C-alpha positions as CSV (number, residue, x, y, z in Angstrom):
1,M,-5.8,-21.6,-43.3
2,T,-3.8,-19.7,-45.9
3,G,-5.8,-17.3,-48.0
4,E,-8.9,-17.4,-45.7
5,Q,-10.0,-14.7,-43.3
6,F,-12.0,-15.4,-40.2
7,E,-14.3,-12.9,-38.5
8,V,-14.2,-12.7,-34.7
9,G,-17.4,-13.2,-32.9
10,V,-20.9,-14.0,-34.2
11,G,-23.3,-12.5,-36.7
12,P,-26.9,-11.3,-36.1
13,W,-29.1,-13.4,-33.8
14,Q,-31.0,-16.0,-35.6
15,G,-34.6,-16.6,-34.6
16,T,-36.6,-15.0,-31.8
17,P,-34.4,-12.7,-29.8
18,P,-34.1,-13.4,-26.1
19,D,-36.4,-11.6,-23.6
20,D,-33.6,-10.7,-21.3
21,P,-32.5,-7.1,-20.3
22,R,-28.8,-8.2,-20.4
23,Y,-28.9,-8.5,-24.1
24,D,-28.2,-5.5,-26.4
25,P,-30.7,-5.0,-29.2
26,D,-28.1,-3.5,-31.5
27,L,-25.8,-6.4,-31.0
28,L,-28.6,-8.9,-31.5
29,A,-29.5,-7.2,-34.8
30,H,-26.1,-6.6,-36.2
31,G,-23.8,-9.2,-34.6
32,D,-21.3,-9.2,-31.8
33,R,-17.6,-8.9,-33.0
34,R,-16.2,-8.0,-29.6
35,N,-13.3,-9.9,-28.0
36,V,-15.4,-11.5,-25.2
37,V,-16.0,-15.0,-24.1
38,D,-19.0,-16.8,-25.5
39,R,-21.1,-16.5,-22.4
40,Y,-21.1,-12.7,-22.9
41,R,-22.1,-12.7,-26.6
42,Y,-24.7,-10.1,-27.3
43,W,-24.7,-8.8,-23.7
44,R,-24.7,-5.1,-22.9
45,Q,-21.3,-3.8,-21.7
46,E,-22.8,-2.8,-18.3
47,A,-24.3,-6.3,-17.9
48,V,-20.9,-7.9,-18.5
49,V,-19.3,-5.6,-15.9
50,A,-22.1,-6.3,-13.4
51,D,-21.6,-10.1,-13.8
52,L,-17.8,-9.8,-13.5
53,D,-18.2,-7.7,-10.3
54,Q,-20.0,-10.6,-8.6
55,R,-16.8,-12.8,-8.9
56,R,-13.8,-10.5,-8.9
57,H,-10.8,-11.7,-7.0
58,D,-9.3,-10.2,-3.9
59,F,-6.1,-8.9,-5.4
60,H,-5.6,-5.4,-7.0
61,V,-2.9,-4.3,-9.4
62,A,-1.1,-1.0,-9.5
63,I,1.5,0.5,-11.8
64,E,3.5,3.7,-11.7
65,N,2.9,6.1,-14.6
66,W,5.6,8.8,-14.6
67,Q,6.8,8.3,-18.2
68,H,3.6,7.3,-20.1
69,D,4.7,3.6,-20.0
70,L,3.3,1.7,-23.0
71,N,3.1,-1.4,-20.8
72,I,0.1,-0.1,-18.8
73,G,-2.4,-1.3,-21.5
74,T,-1.0,-4.8,-21.2
75,V,-1.2,-4.7,-17.4
76,V,-4.9,-3.7,-17.7
77,R,-5.5,-6.5,-20.2
78,N,-3.9,-9.0,-17.9
79,A,-5.9,-7.7,-14.9
80,N,-9.1,-8.3,-16.9
81,A,-8.0,-11.9,-17.9
82,F,-7.3,-12.8,-14.2
83,L,-10.2,-10.8,-12.9
84,A,-8.4,-8.3,-10.6
85,A,-10.6,-6.2,-8.3
86,E,-9.2,-3.0,-9.7
87,V,-6.2,-1.5,-11.5
88,H,-4.6,1.5,-10.0
89,I,-2.6,4.0,-12.1
90,V,-0.2,6.0,-9.9
91,G,1.2,9.3,-11.3
92,R,-0.1,10.7,-14.6
93,R,-3.7,10.2,-15.2
94,R,-3.4,9.7,-19.0
95,W,-2.1,6.3,-20.2
96,N,-1.8,4.6,-23.5
97,R,-4.9,2.4,-23.9
98,R,-4.0,0.7,-27.1
99,G,-2.4,-2.3,-25.4
100,A,-5.6,-2.9,-23.3
101,M,-7.5,-4.0,-26.4
102,V,-10.7,-2.3,-25.0
103,T,-10.6,-4.5,-21.9
104,D,-10.6,-1.3,-19.8
105,R,-14.3,-1.2,-20.6
106,Y,-14.8,-4.2,-18.3
107,Q,-12.1,-3.4,-15.7
108,H,-12.3,-0.9,-12.9
109,V,-9.4,1.6,-13.1
110,R,-8.6,4.1,-10.3
111,H,-6.1,6.9,-10.4
112,H,-3.8,8.2,-7.6
113,E,-1.7,11.3,-8.1
114,T,1.0,10.2,-5.8
115,I,2.5,7.1,-4.2
116,E,1.6,8.5,-0.8
117,G,-2.0,8.8,-1.8
118,F,-2.0,5.3,-3.2
119,V,-0.5,3.9,-0.1
120,A,-3.0,5.7,2.1
121,W,-5.8,4.2,0.0
122,A,-4.3,0.7,0.3
123,A,-4.0,1.0,4.0
124,G,-7.6,2.1,4.3
125,A,-8.7,-0.9,2.2
126,G,-6.7,-3.3,4.3
127,L,-4.5,-4.4,1.4
128,S,-0.8,-5.4,1.7
129,V,1.3,-3.6,-0.9
130,V,3.5,-6.2,-2.7
131,G,6.2,-4.8,-5.0
132,I,7.4,-6.8,-8.1
133,D,10.9,-5.8,-9.2
134,N,14.4,-7.3,-9.7
135,L,16.4,-5.1,-7.4
136,P,18.7,-6.4,-4.6
137,G,16.8,-7.5,-1.5
138,C,13.8,-8.9,-3.4
139,R,12.7,-12.4,-2.5
140,P,12.0,-14.9,-5.3
141,L,8.3,-14.9,-6.4
142,E,8.6,-18.6,-7.3
143,T,8.8,-19.6,-3.6
144,A,6.5,-16.8,-2.3
145,A,3.2,-17.1,-0.6
146,L,1.4,-14.0,-1.7
147,P,-1.1,-12.4,0.7
148,R,-4.7,-13.0,-0.4
149,Q,-5.7,-9.4,0.3
150,C,-3.0,-7.5,-1.6
151,V,-2.2,-5.0,-4.3
152,L,0.6,-6.0,-6.7
153,L,2.7,-2.9,-7.5
154,F,4.8,-2.5,-10.7
155,G,7.3,0.2,-11.7
156,Q,8.2,1.8,-15.0
157,E,9.9,0.0,-17.8
158,G,13.6,0.4,-17.2
159,P,14.0,2.0,-13.8
160,G,11.5,-0.2,-12.1
161,L,9.8,0.9,-8.9
162,S,10.6,4.4,-7.8
163,D,12.3,4.9,-4.4
164,P,9.1,6.1,-2.7
165,A,7.2,3.1,-4.1
166,R,9.9,0.6,-3.0
167,A,9.9,2.1,0.5
168,A,6.1,1.8,0.7
169,C,6.0,-1.9,-0.1
170,D,5.3,-4.4,2.7
171,Q,7.0,-7.1,0.7
172,L,9.2,-7.2,-2.5
173,F,9.5,-10.1,-4.9
174,S,11.5,-10.8,-8.0
175,I,10.8,-13.0,-11.0
176,A,13.5,-15.5,-11.9
177,Q,15.2,-15.0,-15.2
178,Y,17.7,-17.3,-17.0
179,G,18.8,-15.4,-20.1
180,S,21.0,-12.4,-20.9
181,T,18.5,-9.6,-20.6
182,R,18.5,-7.6,-17.4
183,S,14.7,-7.4,-17.0
184,I,11.3,-8.3,-18.5
185,N,8.8,-5.6,-19.2
186,A,6.0,-4.7,-16.7
187,G,3.3,-6.1,-18.9
188,V,4.9,-9.6,-18.9
189,A,5.8,-9.3,-15.2
190,S,2.3,-8.4,-14.3
191,G,0.9,-11.5,-16.0
192,I,3.4,-13.8,-14.2
193,A,2.6,-12.2,-10.8
194,M,-1.1,-12.3,-11.2
195,H,-1.0,-16.0,-12.2
196,A,1.1,-16.7,-9.1
197,W,-1.8,-15.3,-7.1
198,I,-4.3,-17.3,-9.1
199,R,-2.4,-20.5,-8.5
200,S,-2.9,-20.0,-4.8
201,Y,-6.4,-18.6,-4.6
202,G,-8.2,-18.5,-7.9
203,G,-9.7,-22.0,-8.2
204,P,-10.9,-23.4,-11.5
205,A,-11.7,-21.0,-14.3
206,P,-15.4,-20.7,-15.4
207,A,-16.4,-23.2,-18.0
């Protein structure tokens, strides 16, 4: 409503605090203003991660980071929303966390210095590398059957997947576009691709 401000979350716990080690005494005393779903209100961060770890999905997400792409934070946030097993940053270790909106606290993030190192890891983990780009030769994601055990790989804003990354992919898919722009950014593309996996394998979301 115009002129009113709403606070995110909940205030201090009312009544006798729960006798449960998952709850954080500081949050119980002062309130929980974090951007978490209601079931995790007042929980310790490590307790939230432990609970998520029991139900993470079989897909991973990877993004190249050669130019400090600002989309990486959005990719991490999407990965948390769709409960990816891990996010993999390929290239530079440092990345802009602002777009993640602190969801990286709840999402496992792994770094690989090179595409070759990342591909070796994926092979050892038994994961198919699925590239998402709009270059010639890509098949439409809309009609694809993504592998259940896979890692979705995204390139940089602008150039897309690097040549070594493209060559390393087991499959390549594109996202259909209908307007005048040449491409959509990696943050948006990652959400679309993750949801394509969810439609096939995710099942109903938790209540």
